[in-house]
N, C-alpha and C positions, 0 to 999 in steps of 0.2 A: 804699591802693595808689598807684602812680605816677600813674594817671589822676586820682585825687582830688586829689593835690597839684598837678597841672596846673591843675585848676579853681580851687583856692585862690589860686595865683599869678596866674591870669587875673583873678579878682575884685579882688585886691590891686592889680594894675597898672592896672585901670580907675579907681582912686581918684586916680591922679596925673594932673594936667593935661597934663604934657609927655610922658606915656607914649605909646609907639607899638608897632606890631607887632614892630619890630626889637628894641626894648628888652625886650619880652616874651620873644622868642626867646633873647636873650642871658641873661636871668634864668633861663630854663629850662635852658640849657646850663650856667650857673654852678652851679645847685643839683643838677642830675641828670646832669651830663656823665660822671661815673664810674659811673653806674648800669648794670647789665648789660642792662637792657631798654631803654636809651636809646641812640640813635645820631644823630649830627649829620652829614648828608652834606657832604662836602668841596666839592662843586661847586655847592652851593645855599646861599644866604643867607636863604632864606624858608621853609625846611622843616625838619622833624625827623621821626625815625622812632621808633615805639614797637613793641617786639617783644612782641606778644601771643602767647598760647599757640597760637592758630590760625594765626599767621603775622605777618609784619611789615606794619605799617600806616604809611603816610606821611601827614603832616599839613602843609598849607600855612597859614602864619600871616597871610596877607593878609586884612585886615578882621576879624581875630579880636576885637580890642577893640571895634570899632564894633558888631559883631553881638552881642557879649556884653552891651553896655550896654542894648540893647533900647530905643532912644530913641523911645518912644511917649509923647506928651504925657499928663500925668496927667489933664487935663480930659477928653480923649477916652476914657481908660480908665474914668473915673467914669461917663461917658455910657453906655458899653457895659455897665458894671456895673448901671446902672439900667434896662437894656433890658427890655421886656415880653415878649420872646421867651425862653422858658424855657431853650433850649439856649445862647443867648448869655449869659444871666445866670449860668448854671452855669459856663461857661468863665471868666468874669471875676468870679467871686464873691469871690476873694481880693484883688482890685485895691484895694478900699477900705483894707485894712490896709497895703498896700505904698505908698500915696500919702498917708497921714496925716502931718500936720506933726510934726516932732521937738520934744522938750521944749527950751525955751530959745531964744534968738536970735529971739524974737518969732514963732516958728513960720514963719519965712521959708523955711527949708530943708525940703525934702521927703526922706522916707526912700525912696530908690529901690532896687529889688531887681534885680540883674542876671539875665540869662538863665541863666547858670551857677548863681547862687545860688538862683534859683527852681527850677531842675532838681534841685539838691542837696536843697532843702527837700521837693520832691515825692517824690524818691527816698527820703529819710528817712521820710516818711509811708508810702510803699509798703512799705518794709522793716519798719516798725513794725507795719503791718497784717498782712503775711505772717507775722511772728513770732507774732502772736496767733491765727493760724489753723493748721489742719492742711493745708498746701498740698501738692499733688501735681503734679509737673512731668512733662510728656510731651515726650520728645525726638523731633522730627520730622526725618526723613531724606529728602532730595530724591533720587529715583531716577535722574533724568536732567536735563540742562540744556534739553532741547527741550520740557519740560512736556507730554509726551504719555503716554498710558497704555500699559501692557504693554511698557515699555522699561526695562530694568534695567541701569544702568552700574555694574559691580562695582567698578572702580577709584575711581569718584567716591564711591560709598557707603562704601568702605573708608577713604578720606581723611576723610570726614565723621565716621566713627566714631573715627578716631585723634584728630582735632581736638577732638571732644567728650569725649575721655578715656575712651571706653567700653572700649577695649582694656586700658588699665591697670586700670580698675575690674573688668573680668572676671578679669584675672590676680590681683588682690588677693582677689576673692571666691573664686576657686578655691583659693587658699592657705588660706583659712579654712573655715568651715562655712556656705556660702551657703544651703543648703536647711534650712528650719526648719518643723517640723510640730508642731501641738499634740498632746498625748498621745492625746486622744479620736479625733482624725482619723487619726493614724498607726495606732492600734490597729484602727480600722474598715477602713482601706485595706489594710494589710499583714498583718492577722490571719490571712488565708488561708495565708500562708507557714508559720506554725507554730501550728496550732490548739491544740496542747497547752500553749502559753504563755499562754493566756487566763486572766485572773483578774479579781477584782472591782476591783482597782486598775489604772487605765489605765497608770500609770507603770511598774508591775511587768510589765504585759503587754508594753509597748514594749521594756523591757529584756530580757525573755525572748525576744522575737522576734529582736532583734539578737544576743543571745548564742548563739542556736541556729545562727547562720550561721558561727560559728567563724572570724571574720575579724579579731579583735582590735578595739581601740578607737581605732585611728589614723584611721579613716574615719567615726566616729560618736561622739557624746557625748550623755549624758542630762543635761538641764538641770533647772531647777526646774519649769517648765511646758511645756517643748518638747523635741523631739528635734532634735539638730543633725547634719546629714549633709553629707559632701562630695559633689561632683557625681558621681564614679564610684560611690559607694555608693548614691546615689539611683537611678542607672541600673541597678545590679546588683539592687536591690530591685524595681524595676519589671519587669525581665526575669523574676525569680523569680515575681513575682505573676502576670505574663502566662502563664508556664508552668503554674503551679498552676491558674489559672482555665481555661486551655485543656484541661488534663488532666481537670478536673471537667466541663467542657463536653462533652468527647468522651464521658465516661462517661454523662452525662445523655442525650446524643444517641444513644449505642448502646442505652441502656435503652429510650428512646422508639421507636427503630427496631425493637427486639425486640418491643415491645408491638404496634406497628402490623403487623409481619410475622406475629406470632402470631395477631392478630385476623384478618388476611387468610387465614392457614392454616386457622384454625378455621372461618371462613366457607366456604372452599373445601371443607373436609372435610365440613361439613354438607351442602353442595350435592352433593358426590360421593355421600354416603350416601343422600340423597334420590333422586338419579338411579339409583343401584344398586338401591334398593328398588323404584322404579317399574319398572325394567327386569326385575328378578327377578319381580315380580308379573305383568308382561305375559307373560314367558316361561312362568311356571307356569300362567297362565290359558290361554295357547295350548296348552300341553302337556295341560292338563286337558280342554280342548275336544276335542283330538285323542284322548285316552284315552277320553273319554265316547263319542265316535263309534265307537271300536273296541269298547267294551264293549257298545254297543247291537247292533252287528253280531254280536258273540260271543253275546249273549243270544238274539237272534233265531235264530241258527244252532243254538244249543243247544236252544231250544224246538222248532225244526223237526225236529231229530234225535229229540227225545223224542217228539214227536207221530208222527213217521214210524215210530219203533220200536213205539210203542203200536198204530199203525194196522196194521203188519205182524203184530203178535201177534194182534190181533183178527181180522185176515184169515185167518191160519193156523188160529185156533180155529174160525172159521166154515167154512173148507174141511174141517177135520177133522170138524166136526159134520155137514156135508152128506155127507161121505164115509161117516160112520157111519150116517146115516139111509139113504143109498142102499144100504148093505150090509145094513142091517136089512130094508129093503123087498125086496131081492133074496132074502134068506133067507126072508122071509114068503111071497113068491110061489112060491119053490121048494117050500116046505112045503105050500102049497095045491095045487100041481100033483101032488104025490104022493098 
């Protein structure tokens, strides 16, 4: 890139004894004056502008060469390299290689590494290390310039997303199939949409689920190990899944409510039957007691009438017998008198 070429030119310029910041600026203008990302201000002789993706950045060349040379004495660097403090020794562990004598010329000249060259070497090591690993990058978005919580500046966040290339990335992903599911996961998650499509082969199950929607293959594709979906297709599937799950949830809830209500009804019915039986028993018992009292009165009255009738019969018989005896006695006396 253009920044890497600036570093190479800066290191090259540091090798010339009569080089200056102005000659460095002229060399940059000569080599990159026609580049679309380079601009030389007309009113300044000590600056140049690099048009980065995030915006234009202005650089001042004052003391560029002096700063890049990193003029620290080699003996001092070697002392720091031999330090007994672990962190200092770690920082200056590469100093020994950078200050070793060159071959030839009696070893009088030293191999000095510029700041830019050192940075380039470290950057190359970092990139080599990142290339050998599975790196994951997290894009951090600053919500506001005041560094306070619960404050969200929408314009500032949108500008950061644009500068980070997120908007273009989102557009590109939406044109393709950004949503990718493994067959097993897709079949388990969206199998509720089309239960009849279930089979022993996860790939066929996924294909059956998608074909049951009758939406064509513009929004989805079946790969070798994954299902590829567009954003709108994924949203459509999630809505369908939510509807089916909601429908089944309502069915389960209604069944459970029916069970609870039925149990409540049966409990109340048993309680009502118990109350009714107790009430009927109490009423029959009261009626029985009342009937028993009436029967006793009736029986006593019937016995009294029976005894009274018998008494009257016996009394009439006695009266008739006495009358008969009186009549016989009268007749006997009349017979004696004659």
